C-alpha positions in Angstrom: -42.5 -57.5 62.8 -41.3 -55.8 66.0 -38.1 -53.9 66.0 -37.3 -54.4 69.7 -37.9 -58.2 69.4 -35.7 -58.4 66.4 -32.9 -56.5 68.1 -33.1 -58.7 71.2 -33.0 -62.0 69.3 -30.1 -60.7 67.2 -28.2 -59.9 70.4 -29.2 -63.3 71.9 -27.9 -65.1 68.8 -24.6 -63.4 69.3 -24.6 -64.3 73.0 -25.2 -68.0 72.3 -22.4 -68.0 69.8 -20.1 -66.4 72.4 -20.7 -69.4 74.6 -18.5 -71.6 72.4 -15.3 -69.6 72.8 -16.3 -69.2 76.4 -16.5 -73.0 76.8 -13.1 -73.3 75.0 -11.5 -71.1 77.6 -13.4 -72.9 80.4 -12.3 -76.4 79.2 -8.8 -75.1 78.1 -8.1 -73.8 81.5 -8.8 -77.1 83.1 -6.8 -79.2 80.6 -3.2 -80.4 80.8 -0.8 -78.0 79.3 0.2 -80.5 76.6 -3.4 -80.9 75.4 -4.6 -77.3 75.6 -4.4 -76.6 71.9 -6.3 -79.8 71.2 -9.0 -78.9 73.7 -9.5 -75.4 72.1 -9.6 -77.0 68.6 -12.1 -79.7 69.6 -14.5 -77.1 71.0 -14.1 -74.4 68.3 -14.6 -76.9 65.4 -18.2 -77.2 66.5 -18.8 -73.6 65.2 -17.8 -74.7 61.7 -19.6 -78.1 61.7 -22.7 -76.6 63.2 -22.7 -73.6 60.8 -22.3 -75.7 57.7 -24.8 -78.5 58.6 -27.4 -76.0 59.8 -27.3 -73.8 56.7 -27.3 -76.7 54.3 -29.9 -79.2 55.7 -30.1 -78.9 59.4 -32.6 -76.0 59.8 -34.8 -77.5 57.1 -34.8 -81.0 58.7 -35.5 -79.5 62.1 -38.2 -76.9 61.3 -39.8 -77.8 58.0 -42.5 -80.4 57.6 -44.6 -82.1 60.2 -43.1 -85.6 60.6 -43.1 -87.1 64.1 -39.3 -87.6 64.1 -37.8 -85.5 61.3 -38.7 -82.7 59.0 -38.1 -82.3 55.2 -35.7 -80.5 52.9 -38.1 -77.8 51.7 -35.9 -75.1 53.4 -32.5 -76.6 52.6 -29.9 -73.8 52.1 -32.5 -71.5 53.7 -34.5 -71.7 50.4 -37.5 -69.4 50.6 -36.8 -68.5 54.2 -38.0 -64.9 54.6 -35.7 -62.3 56.2 -38.6 -59.9 56.6 -41.7 -61.9 57.5 -42.7 -64.8 59.8 -44.7 -67.9 58.9 -44.7 -69.0 62.6 -46.8 -66.3 64.1 -43.7 -64.6 65.6 -42.8 -61.0 65.7 -39.4 -61.8 64.2 -38.8 -63.0 60.7 -38.1 -66.6 59.8 -34.5 -65.8 58.9 -33.8 -64.5 62.3 -35.5 -67.5 63.9 -33.2 -69.8 61.8 -30.1 -67.8 62.8 -30.9 -68.0 66.5 -31.7 -71.7 66.5 -28.6 -72.3 64.5 -26.4 -71.3 67.4 -27.6 -74.1 69.6 -26.1 -77.1 67.9 -22.7 -75.3 68.0 -22.6 -75.2 71.8 -24.2 -78.6 72.1 -21.5 -80.3 70.1 -18.8 -78.3 71.8 -19.9 -79.7 75.2 -19.2 -83.3 74.0 -15.5 -82.5 73.6 -15.2 -82.2 77.3 -15.6 -85.9 77.8 -12.9 -87.0 75.4 -10.2 -84.3 75.1 -6.6 -85.6 75.4 -7.1 -88.9 73.7 -9.5 -88.7 70.7 -8.3 -88.4 67.1 -9.2 -85.0 65.9 -10.2 -86.2 62.4 -12.4 -88.8 63.9 -14.0 -86.2 66.1 -14.9 -84.0 63.1 -16.5 -87.0 61.3 -18.3 -87.9 64.5 -19.8 -84.4 64.9 -21.0 -84.2 61.3 -22.9 -87.5 61.7 -24.0 -86.7 65.3 -25.6 -83.4 64.3 -27.6 -85.0 61.6 -28.6 -88.2 63.4 -29.0 -87.0 67.0 -29.3 -83.2 67.3 -31.6 -82.5 64.3 -34.2 -85.2 64.9 -34.2 -84.5 68.7 -34.7 -80.7 68.1 -37.5 -81.5 65.6 -39.2 -83.8 68.1 -39.0 -81.2 70.9 -39.2 -77.8 69.1 -40.4 -78.7 65.6 -43.8 -80.0 66.5 -42.5 -83.6 66.6 -43.6 -86.5 68.8 -42.1 -85.2 72.1 -43.8 -81.8 71.7 -47.1 -83.4 70.8 -47.1 -85.1 74.2 -46.7 -81.8 76.1 -43.1 -82.2 77.3 -41.5 -78.9 78.6 -38.1 -77.9 77.4 -37.8 -74.2 77.2 -34.2 -73.8 76.0 -32.6 -77.2 75.6 -32.5 -79.5 78.7 -33.2 -82.5 76.5 -32.0 -81.1 73.1 -28.7 -79.6 74.3 -27.5 -80.8 77.7 -28.8 -84.4 78.1 -28.0 -85.3 74.5 -24.4 -83.9 74.7 -23.7 -85.2 78.2 -24.9 -88.7 77.4 -23.1 -88.8 74.1 -19.9 -87.6 75.7 -20.1 -90.3 78.3 -20.8 -93.1 75.8 -18.0 -91.9 73.5 -15.6 -91.7 76.5 -16.5 -95.3 77.4 -16.0 -96.5 73.8 -12.6 -94.8 73.5 -11.4 -95.8 77.0 -9.7 -94.0 79.8 -6.7 -91.8 79.4 -3.5 -93.8 79.9 -2.5 -91.4 82.7 -5.4 -89.8 84.5 -4.1 -86.8 86.4 -6.1 -84.6 88.8 -4.3 -81.3 88.2 -4.0 -78.6 90.8 -1.9 -76.4 88.4 -4.4 -75.2 85.9 -5.0 -71.9 84.1 -7.7 -70.7 86.4 -7.7 -67.2 84.8 -8.9 -68.9 81.5 -11.4 -71.0 83.4 -12.9 -68.0 85.2 -13.1 -65.9 82.1 -14.5 -68.7 80.1 -17.0 -69.6 82.8 -18.0 -65.9 82.9 -18.6 -65.8 79.2 -20.7 -68.9 79.4 -22.8 -67.4 82.1 -23.1 -64.1 80.2 -24.0 -66.0 77.0 -26.5 -68.1 78.8 -28.7 -65.1 79.3 -29.2 -65.0 75.6 -29.5 -68.8 75.5 -32.4 -68.9 77.9 -34.0 -65.4 77.7 -33.6 -65.3 73.9 -35.6 -68.6 73.7 -38.7 -66.5 74.5 -38.2 -65.3 70.9 -39.4 -61.8 72.0 -38.4 -59.0 74.3 -41.3 -59.6 76.7 -42.2 -60.8 80.2 -41.3 -64.4 79.4 -37.8 -63.2 78.5 -37.6 -61.3 81.7 -38.6 -64.3 83.8 -36.2 -66.6 81.9 -33.3 -64.1 82.4 -34.2 -63.7 86.1 -34.4 -67.4 86.7 -31.1 -68.0 85.0 -29.3 -65.6 87.3 -31.0 -66.9 90.4 -30.4 -70.6 89.7 -26.7 -70.1 88.8 -26.0 -68.0 91.8 -27.6 -70.4 94.3 -25.9 -73.4 92.7 -22.5 -71.7 92.9 -22.9 -70.8 96.5 -24.2 -74.2 97.4 -21.2 -75.8 95.7 -18.8 -73.5 97.5 -20.4 -74.3 100.9 -20.0 -78.1 100.2 -16.4 -77.6 99.3 -15.8 -75.7 102.5 -17.5 -78.3 104.6 -15.9 -81.4 102.9 -12.5 -80.1 101.9 -12.1 -77.1 104.2 -11.2 -74.9 101.3 -12.9 -73.2 98.3 -11.8 -74.3 94.8 -12.3 -71.7 92.1 -12.8 -74.5 89.5 -15.5 -75.9 91.8 -17.2 -72.6 92.2 -17.4 -72.1 88.4 -18.6 -75.7 87.9 -21.3 -75.1 90.4 -22.5 -72.0 88.5 -22.5 -74.0 85.2 -24.5 -76.8 86.9 -27.2 -74.2 87.9 -27.2 -72.8 84.4 -27.7 -76.3 82.9 -30.5 -77.2 85.3 -32.6 -74.1 84.8 -32.4 -74.3 81.0 -35.4 -76.6 80.5 -37.6 -74.6 82.9 -36.3 -71.0 82.5 -39.5 -69.6 81.2 -41.8 -72.1 82.9 -41.0 -71.7 86.7 -41.2 -68.9 89.2 -38.1 -67.3 90.8 -38.5 -69.2 94.1 -38.5 -72.4 92.2 -35.3 -71.4 90.3 -33.7 -71.0 93.7 -34.6 -74.5 94.7 -33.5 -75.9 91.3 -30.1 -74.2 91.8 -29.6 -75.7 95.2 -30.8 -79.2 94.4 -28.7 -79.5 91.2 -25.6 -78.3 92.9 -25.8 -81.2 95.4 -26.6 -83.7 92.6 -23.8 -82.5 90.2 -21.3 -82.3 93.1 -22.0 -85.9 94.0 -21.8 -87.0 90.3 -18.5 -85.3 89.7 -16.8 -86.0 93.0 -18.2 -89.4 94.1 -20.1 -91.2 91.3 -17.4 -90.7 88.7 -14.7 -92.1 90.9 -16.7 -95.0 92.2 -17.8 -96.1 88.7 -14.4 -95.4 87.2 -15.4 -93.8 83.9 -13.1 -91.1 82.5 -15.3 -88.1 81.7 -12.3 -85.8 81.3 -13.8 -82.4 82.1 -17.1 -83.6 83.6 -19.3 -83.0 80.5 -21.6 -85.8 81.7 -21.5 -84.8 85.3 -22.5 -81.2 84.7 -24.6 -81.4 81.6 -26.0 -84.9 81.5 -26.8 -85.1 85.2 -27.7 -81.4 85.4 -30.0 -81.7 82.4 -31.8 -84.8 83.8 -32.3 -83.1 87.2 -33.4 -79.9 85.5 -36.0 -81.8 83.4 -37.4 -83.5 86.4 -37.5 -80.4 88.5 -39.2 -78.5 85.7 -42.0 -81.0 85.8 -42.2 -80.6 89.6 -42.0 -76.8 89.7 -43.7 -75.7 86.5 -46.0 -72.7 87.0 -49.5 -73.0 85.5 -49.6 -69.3 84.8 -46.5 -69.7 82.7 -47.1 -73.1 81.0 -50.9 -73.5 81.0 -50.3 -76.9 82.6 -50.9 -77.9 86.2 -48.2 -79.8 88.0 -49.3 -83.5 87.9 -48.0 -87.0 87.8 -48.9 -87.0 84.1 -46.6 -84.0 83.5 -43.8 -85.5 85.4 -44.2 -88.7 83.5 -44.1 -86.8 80.2 -40.9 -85.1 81.3 -39.3 -88.4 82.2 -40.5 -90.0 79.0 -38.9 -87.2 76.9 -35.7 -87.7 78.8 -35.7 -91.5 78.2 -36.2 -90.9 74.5 -33.3 -88.4 74.5 -31.0 -90.7 76.4 -31.7 -93.7 74.2 -31.4 -91.8 71.0 -28.1 -90.2 72.1 -26.6 -93.4 73.4 -27.6 -95.7 70.6 -26.7 -93.3 67.8 -23.3 -92.4 69.5 -22.4 -96.1 69.4 -23.4 -96.5 65.8 -21.7 -93.4 64.6 -18.5 -94.2 66.5 -18.3 -97.6 65.0 -18.8 -96.2 61.5 -16.2 -93.5 62.0 -13.8 -96.2 63.2 -14.1 -97.9 59.8 -12.6 -94.7 58.3 -10.0 -93.6 60.9 -9.1 -94.6 64.5 -11.1 -93.0 67.2 -8.1 -92.7 69.5 -4.6 -91.3 68.9 -1.5 -93.5 69.2 -0.1 -94.1 72.6 3.1 -92.2 71.9 1.2 -89.1 70.8 -1.1 -89.3 73.9 1.9 -89.7 76.1 3.7 -86.5 75.0 0.5 -84.5 74.3 -1.7 -84.0 71.2 -1.0 -80.4 70.5 2.1 -80.5 68.3 1.5 -83.8 66.5 -2.2 -83.1 65.7 -2.1 -79.3 65.3 1.5 -78.2 64.9 1.1 -75.7 67.7 1.7 -75.5 71.4 0.3 -73.3 74.1 2.8 -71.5 76.3 
């Protein structure tokens, strides 16, 4: 065991956890005042759901066993998971590996909330997340990171392009389509931008642990992942700002922060697999794509992705996965860029999209048998905060 590696992954686990309240502030600042409490609740509940499911069966089903799609229950409740030794050939103990990986489903499920805040029944959302983590996140994480079928074909996903961003973005969009549009869709100019900037900053800060921590050691791979994360986000934010200046003749703070998030999303699958110059290109390209998705595609197709979870995470994740296949460095991955690698990347994303979309439909239909997915019209009209939570935000 290596003390420096242990310290870095402990810090990284805390940084990834910090991303959840960061996202709560980011989303909360962009929400209508009458739904701010509901937005905060829908994001933060992911910490509880993720923590409970991961400890009980999630970790075991993800990283125990060698099945192509799912693991087994040998390590349920962290049974026989060592806090001092590694069975994975790592310089950190299995218990720390489990702790770090357990932070990822929390932020993944929190992202989904961005598509449906303001109209989804909170009880239904809790039930949805419980089932979604078991039926979407866990098998997908096993297939990608637990030596499952996607990993066996050589797909590259350093820190969660498929597992985190595409899965949550696609599920958020499908769930939003099933629930339907808000009865009054408003494009607000009066938002709490202080919360959005602070939340976005915490997301950005936490992302260094998210990506660089995925090296699972304090080494050169962590350094390249940290560097690429910073570069991609910076170039994406600046590109977004330039497009705003050219198209709207003004700079929107919310847009600048969204641009940074888009860059962070896109570099996630390739953070430890590409060179810094490629990270620059990824940031610029994804900013253009995500800008189009959130400002043009969303309006033309008419879907109500409330806070652009799909536009930033779904689209950003797909673009990041493709660009990872195009820009992967042989010195970092051991693989040469080829049509085969690109095909593998696309195949992994297709599996992710199909799994997330199909299971979201099934889970939503099952939840609807227990409780309505959507709140009553009267509650939606006056805001969900007091009726669902007994609290209001001033």
